[in-house]
C-alpha positions in Angstrom: -0.1 0.0 0.0 2.9 2.4 0.9 4.5 1.8 -2.5 1.3 2.6 -4.2 1.1 5.8 -2.4 4.6 6.8 -3.2 3.9 6.2 -6.8 0.8 8.3 -6.8 2.7 11.1 -5.0 5.4 11.1 -7.5 2.9 11.0 -10.3 1.2 14.1 -8.9 4.5 16.0 -8.3 5.7 15.2 -11.9 2.3 16.3 -13.3 2.3 19.6 -11.4 5.9 20.1 -12.8 4.8 19.4 -16.4 1.8 21.8 -16.0 4.0 24.5 -14.6 6.4 24.0 -17.6 3.5 24.2 -20.0 2.2 27.3 -18.5 5.7 28.7 -19.2 5.8 27.6 -22.7 2.4 29.1 -23.4 3.7 32.2 -21.6 6.3 32.7 -24.4 3.9 34.7 -26.3 3.4 37.2 -23.5 7.0 38.2 -23.0 10.5 37.2 -22.1 11.0 36.6 -18.3 14.5 38.4 -18.4 15.6 41.7 -19.6 18.7 42.8 -21.7 20.6 44.9 -19.2 23.5 45.8 -21.4 25.6 44.7 -24.4 29.3 45.5 -25.2 31.6 44.7 -28.0 35.3 44.6 -28.2 37.9 44.3 -31.1 39.8 46.0 -33.9 39.5 46.0 -37.7 40.0 42.2 -38.0 38.2 39.1 -36.5 37.4 38.7 -32.9 35.6 35.9 -31.0 34.8 35.0 -27.3 34.9 31.3 -26.7 34.8 30.6 -23.0 34.1 32.6 -19.7 34.8 31.9 -16.1 33.9 33.6 -12.8 36.9 34.7 -10.8 37.6 34.8 -7.1 37.2 38.5 -6.8 33.7 38.6 -8.1 34.7 39.4 -11.8 35.1 37.2 -14.7 37.5 36.3 -17.4 37.1 35.5 -21.0 39.3 33.8 -23.6 38.9 33.7 -27.4 41.0 35.1 -30.2 41.9 38.1 -32.3 43.5 39.0 -35.6 43.5 42.7 -35.0 46.4 44.9 -34.3 44.3 48.1 -33.6 41.1 49.2 -31.7 41.0 47.3 -28.3 44.1 45.3 -29.1 47.4 46.9 -28.3 49.7 44.0 -27.5 50.3 42.4 -30.9 51.9 43.7 -34.2 51.0 40.8 -36.7 47.5 40.2 -38.2 47.4 36.5 -37.5 45.1 35.1 -34.9 46.3 35.1 -31.2 44.8 33.9 -28.1 43.0 36.9 -26.5 42.3 37.0 -22.8 40.3 39.7 -20.9 39.8 40.2 -17.3 36.8 42.1 -15.9 36.0 43.3 -12.4 32.7 42.8 -10.6 31.4 45.9 -12.0 31.8 44.6 -15.5 34.7 46.9 -16.2 37.6 45.6 -18.4 40.6 45.7 -16.2 43.2 44.4 -18.7 43.5 42.3 -21.8 46.4 40.6 -23.2 47.3 38.4 -26.3 49.5 35.3 -26.6 50.9 33.6 -29.7 53.5 33.8 -32.5 53.6 34.6 -36.1 51.1 31.9 -37.2 47.5 30.9 -36.4 46.7 30.6 -32.6 43.1 30.0 -31.6 42.0 30.3 -27.9 39.2 27.8 -27.1 38.8 27.4 -23.3 40.0 28.3 -19.8 39.9 27.3 -16.2 40.6 29.3 -13.1 43.4 27.6 -11.1 43.8 26.9 -7.3 46.5 29.5 -7.2 44.3 32.2 -8.5 45.8 32.1 -12.0 44.4 30.6 -15.3 45.0 27.7 -17.5 44.2 28.3 -21.3 43.9 25.9 -24.0 43.3 25.9 -27.9 45.4 25.1 -30.7 48.4 26.8 -32.4 50.7 26.7 -35.5 53.4 29.0 -34.2 56.7 28.1 -32.9 57.9 31.6 -32.2 56.8 34.3 -30.0 55.2 32.9 -26.9 55.1 29.4 -28.5 58.3 27.5 -28.2 57.5 24.6 -30.4 55.2 23.1 -33.1 55.2 19.7 -34.7 53.2 20.5 -37.7 50.0 22.2 -38.6 47.9 22.9 -35.5 49.1 21.5 -32.0 47.2 21.5 -28.7 48.6 24.7 -26.9 48.3 25.0 -23.1 49.5 28.3 -21.5 49.6 28.9 -17.7 49.0 32.5 -16.5 49.3 34.1 -13.1 46.4 36.2 -11.7 47.7 39.2 -13.6 47.9 37.4 -16.9 51.7 37.0 -16.8 52.7 33.9 -18.8 54.3 31.3 -16.3 54.7 28.4 -18.8 53.5 27.1 -22.0 53.7 23.7 -23.9 52.3 22.2 -27.2 51.2 18.6 -27.6 50.8 17.2 -31.1 52.2 15.6 -34.0 52.5 16.4 -37.9 48.8 16.6 -38.5 46.0 18.8 -37.4 45.6 18.2 -33.5 43.0 20.5 -31.9 42.2 21.1 -28.1 38.7 22.5 -27.1 38.3 22.2 -23.4 40.5 22.1 -20.4 39.9 21.8 -16.5 41.9 21.5 -13.4 41.9 18.0 -12.1 40.9 17.0 -8.6 44.1 15.0 -8.1 46.2 18.1 -9.3 47.3 19.0 -12.7 45.1 19.4 -15.7 43.0 17.5 -18.2 42.3 18.8 -21.7 40.5 17.2 -24.7 40.0 17.6 -28.4 41.0 15.6 -31.4 44.1 13.8 -32.6 45.0 13.2 -36.3 45.9 9.7 -35.8 46.9 9.2 -39.5 49.8 11.5 -38.7 50.5 10.5 -35.1 50.4 6.7 -35.6 50.9 5.1 -32.2 52.5 8.1 -30.8 49.2 9.5 -29.3 48.9 6.5 -26.9 50.3 3.1 -26.2 49.8 0.7 -29.1 46.2 -0.5 -29.6 46.9 -3.5 -31.7 47.8 -4.4 -35.4 44.7 -2.5 -36.6 45.8 0.7 -35.2 46.6 2.5 -38.4 43.2 1.7 -39.6 41.7 4.4 -37.4 40.4 7.5 -39.0 41.6 11.0 -39.2 40.0 12.4 -36.0 40.0 10.6 -32.7 38.7 11.8 -29.2 42.1 12.7 -27.4 42.4 13.1 -23.7 45.4 14.3 -22.0 46.5 14.6 -18.5 49.4 16.8 -17.4 50.9 17.7 -14.0 51.1 21.3 -12.7 54.1 22.1 -14.9 52.7 20.8 -18.2 54.4 17.4 -18.3 52.3 14.6 -19.7 51.1 12.0 -17.3 49.0 10.0 -19.5 47.0 10.4 -22.8 44.7 8.3 -24.8 42.7 8.4 -28.0 39.4 6.7 -28.8 37.5 6.5 -32.1 36.8 4.4 -35.3 37.7 4.6 -39.0 36.1 7.9 -39.4 35.9 11.3 -38.0 35.5 11.5 -34.1 36.0 14.8 -32.2 35.6 15.6 -28.4 34.5 19.2 -27.7 34.0 19.2 -24.0 34.9 17.4 -20.9 33.8 17.2 -17.0 35.5 15.5 -14.2 33.6 12.9 -12.3 33.3 12.3 -8.5 35.6 9.2 -8.8 38.3 11.2 -10.5 37.6 10.0 -13.9 36.6 12.2 -16.9 33.8 12.2 -19.2 34.3 13.6 -22.9 31.5 14.5 -25.4 31.6 15.3 -29.0 30.6 13.2 -32.1 31.3 10.2 -33.9 31.1 9.4 -37.6 32.4 5.9 -37.1 30.6 2.5 -36.3 33.6 0.2 -35.4 36.7 0.0 -33.1 35.7 1.9 -29.9 32.1 2.8 -31.0 29.6 0.0 -30.1 26.1 1.3 -31.3 25.6 4.0 -33.7 22.4 5.5 -35.1 23.3 7.5 -38.3 25.8 9.6 -40.1 27.0 11.5 -37.1 26.0 10.8 -33.4 26.7 12.5 -30.1 29.3 10.4 -28.6 30.3 10.3 -24.8 33.3 8.5 -23.4 34.4 8.0 -19.8 37.8 7.1 -18.7 39.1 6.5 -15.1 41.6 8.8 -13.3 44.4 7.0 -15.0 43.0 7.4 -18.5 41.7 3.7 -18.9 38.6 3.4 -20.9 35.4 2.8 -18.8 32.4 3.2 -21.0 31.0 4.9 -24.2 27.5 5.6 -25.5 26.3 7.2 -28.8 22.8 8.9 -29.2 21.1 10.3 -32.3 19.2 9.4 -35.4 19.7 8.7 -39.1 20.8 12.4 -39.6 23.7 14.5 -38.3 24.1 15.1 -34.5 27.0 17.0 -33.1 27.7 17.5 -29.4 29.3 21.0 -28.3 29.2 21.0 -24.5 28.7 18.8 -21.5 27.8 19.7 -17.9 27.8 17.8 -14.6 24.5 17.8 -12.9 23.6 17.9 -9.3 22.5 14.3 -9.2 26.1 13.3 -10.6 24.7 12.8 -14.1 25.3 14.9 -17.2 23.6 17.0 -19.7 24.9 17.4 -23.2 23.9 20.0 -25.8 24.5 20.4 -29.5 22.4 20.0 -32.6 20.4 17.5 -34.4 19.0 17.1 -38.1 17.3 13.8 -37.3 13.5 13.0 -37.0 14.1 9.2 -35.7 16.0 7.3 -33.3 16.6 9.0 -30.0 14.9 12.2 -31.2 11.2 12.2 -30.6 10.5 15.7 -32.3 12.5 17.9 -34.7 10.9 21.3 -35.4 12.7 21.7 -38.8 16.0 21.5 -40.3 18.6 21.6 -37.4 17.4 22.0 -33.8 19.1 22.6 -30.5 19.2 19.1 -28.8 19.8 18.4 -25.1 20.0 15.1 -23.5 20.1 14.1 -19.9 22.2 11.2 -18.8 22.7 9.3 -15.4 26.2 8.7 -14.0 26.8 5.7 -16.1 25.8 7.4 -19.3 22.2 6.2 -19.8 20.0 8.5 -21.4 16.9 9.7 -19.1 15.3 12.2 -21.3 15.9 14.5 -24.3 14.5 17.8 -25.5 14.8 19.8 -28.9 14.4 23.5 -29.1 14.0 25.3 -32.4 12.1 26.4 -35.3 11.9 25.7 -39.1 15.5 26.9 -39.7 19.0 26.3 -38.5 19.2 26.2 -34.7 22.3 25.0 -32.6 23.3 24.9 -28.9 27.1 25.7 -28.0 27.0 25.8 -24.2 25.0 24.7 -21.3 24.9 25.2 -17.3 22.7 24.1 -14.7 21.0 27.1 -13.2 20.6 27.8 -9.4 16.9 26.7 -9.7 17.8 23.3 -10.9 17.0 24.0 -14.6 19.3 24.6 -17.3 20.4 27.5 -19.5 21.6 27.1 -23.1 23.2 29.5 -25.5 24.0 29.1 -29.2 22.5 30.4 -32.4 19.2 30.5 -34.2 18.0 31.4 -37.7 14.4 30.8 -37.0 11.5 33.0 -36.3 8.8 30.6 -35.5 7.8 27.9 -33.1 10.2 28.0 -30.1 12.4 30.8 -31.6 9.9 33.7 -31.8 12.1 36.4 -33.4 15.0 36.7 -35.7 16.9 39.9 -36.6 18.5 38.4 -39.8 21.0 35.4 -40.4 22.1 33.8 -37.2 21.1 35.4 -33.9 22.6 34.6 -30.4 19.9 32.5 -28.8 19.4 32.0 -24.9 17.1 29.2 -23.8 16.0 28.5 -20.2 14.4 25.1 -19.1 13.2 23.7 -16.0 14.9 20.5 -14.5 13.1 18.2 -16.9 14.2 20.2 -20.0 10.8 21.8 -20.8 11.1 25.3 -22.2 10.5 28.0 -19.8 11.8 31.1 -21.6 13.9 32.1 -24.7 15.3 35.2 -26.5 17.4 35.9 -29.4 19.8 38.8 -29.8 21.5 40.1 -32.9 21.5 42.3 -36.1 21.3 41.5 -39.8 24.8 39.7 -39.9 26.1 36.6 -38.4 25.8 36.6 -34.4 27.0 33.5 -32.4 26.8 32.7 -28.6 29.5 30.5 -27.4 29.6 30.3 -23.5 27.7 31.7 -20.6 27.9 32.0 -16.7 25.2 32.7 -14.0 25.9 35.4 -11.4 24.8 35.2 -7.8 21.9 37.6 -8.4 20.5 35.2 -11.1 21.6 37.4 -14.1 23.4 35.8 -17.1 26.3 36.8 -18.8 26.7 35.5 -22.4 29.6 35.7 -24.8 30.2 35.3 -28.5 31.0 37.0 -31.8 29.1 39.4 -34.2 29.7 40.4 -37.7 26.5 42.6 -37.6 26.5 46.5 -38.3 23.3 47.0 -36.7 23.4 45.0 -33.4 21.4 47.2 -30.9 23.2 50.4 -30.5 26.8 49.0 -30.9 29.2 50.2 -33.5 30.9 47.5 -35.5 34.8 47.7 -34.9 35.7 45.4 -37.7 35.0 42.0 -39.6 33.7 40.4 -36.5 33.5 41.6 -32.7 33.8 40.0 -29.5 30.3 40.3 -27.9 29.6 40.4 -24.2 25.9 40.7 -22.9 24.1 40.5 -19.6 20.4 39.5 -19.2 18.6 39.8 -15.8 
């Protein structure tokens, strides 16, 4: 009898949550539940982009991206090639300082983490072997730089081989040191990216998930790659409570490390233990293309993963048209609990997700739609912000942009519940902003 009552109670609570979410969805037509507080742009006459943002210990925040400019807001470089661009803001949203790091070739900053000593660890990929970069093995290498609290370069190191090797995400590990992930061009690295996997090693494809663990000074402790005969790339990673790491991205393969695929490209999630040993993998998707761009650990030790989907079958119950934002919720073993799509009839994509203070989720990315879930579009791609409840049901959404290409890449939630979103814009009519160049770094706050 007690079990029956518990089941009935859970059903009532779940129904109430569903009803509340449905009221919020209907409420989309009555207005946005947040307000644009302010928007700022930074850059020069070239191209700028913001890729990642973190809150800092002093109540401010830091941003990493890249810039090709030598004018405007950029005063620390003299060559019109991409360099890592790092910006530090105080708690009142004032830019305190900004610095660039790189050499004479292409250097693209992708992610950063706050370190326990109050400094920063940055990752991305670099073609340089001069300036701030001491070595390059060919094309792009994973490039890690360690900064102190004032942005002074403490050490840097590159990791790669003769092909294209990209790093997209980095975190400070609970056991000390750092873990970063991206992809390895295994056709160029051969067995060098990991210990030998067997006689069929060189049959692996041009892109592999690549995870690397380094110590506090940048020395490699272990690294490993995972994938199949086609293209596989990790875009984001989190650390688990047992000290392991979970990487999320996509796979085009259906062999070797990939056990069960659904279509041409799937979300692919791989867990390794704290020593880099393979633990489990799962793929999710349909017959179309799915690409995962971000993973966040949830309060129940599970995960949410976001990206986009073109599918109308398989794990996707509903597609609103063309490409939709897609979010999936997993338990700690990687089993899918639920999934949700967000979008309209055009191209919509998620780049980043966080769990909000109320237990729901906030997503940013971009939208071309002006119907269904995305109720407005200013032209081309707009920055899109989506808020959901804990079950993934849509609560509110809003788009920001001009007539050009505008992209949201990352976000953080402040203590007061406001949200900071970063990205890039090539619009010349984005609110009251004056365009500085080809594309500008964009920072906006909604409350």
